[in-house]
C-alpha positions as CSV (number, residue, x, y, z in Angstrom):
1,M,-26.4,-59.2,-41.8
2,A,-29.3,-58.1,-43.9
3,K,-31.7,-60.8,-45.8
4,P,-32.0,-59.7,-49.6
5,A,-35.0,-57.7,-51.0
6,P,-37.1,-60.0,-52.4
7,P,-36.7,-59.4,-56.4
8,R,-40.0,-57.8,-57.9
9,P,-42.9,-58.6,-60.0
10,K,-41.9,-57.8,-63.8
11,K,-44.5,-55.2,-65.3
12,P,-45.9,-56.9,-68.5
13,P,-45.1,-54.5,-71.5
14,L,-46.5,-52.4,-73.0
15,T,-48.8,-52.1,-76.2
16,D,-48.6,-49.8,-79.0
17,A,-51.7,-48.1,-77.8
18,E,-51.1,-47.1,-74.3
19,R,-47.3,-46.2,-75.0
20,H,-48.5,-43.6,-77.9
21,A,-51.1,-42.5,-74.5
22,R,-48.5,-42.2,-73.0
23,F,-47.0,-40.2,-75.4
24,K,-49.2,-37.9,-75.7
25,E,-49.8,-37.0,-72.5
26,M,-46.4,-36.7,-71.3
27,A,-46.6,-34.6,-74.9
28,Q,-49.1,-32.5,-73.3
29,E,-48.1,-32.3,-69.3
30,V,-45.0,-30.6,-70.8
31,I,-46.3,-28.4,-73.7
32,A,-44.8,-29.7,-76.5
33,D,-44.2,-27.6,-79.7
34,E,-45.5,-29.5,-82.9
35,D,-43.5,-26.9,-85.6
36,P,-41.1,-28.4,-87.0
37,A,-38.8,-25.5,-87.2
38,S,-38.7,-26.3,-83.1
39,F,-37.8,-29.2,-84.0
40,D,-35.2,-28.0,-85.5
41,R,-33.3,-25.4,-84.0
42,A,-33.6,-28.1,-80.2
43,F,-32.3,-30.8,-82.0
44,A,-28.9,-28.3,-83.5
45,S,-28.2,-27.6,-79.6
46,V,-27.7,-30.8,-78.9
47,T,-26.1,-31.9,-81.6
48,T,-22.8,-31.2,-83.2
49,A,-21.2,-30.6,-86.9
50,P,-20.6,-34.1,-89.0
51,K,-16.6,-34.0,-89.3
52,P,-15.4,-33.9,-92.4
């Protein structure tokens, strides 16, 4: 019977500044569009209209 893997040490949570920096880096990496109309089109394509 194999031994279970030792638990990994927990990483400390990111600060707001670190989280913001990672967000900006990823946005640049995926060439995110800053145009609000682009967001509206993308959001509309993944949501459905509310049912009456």
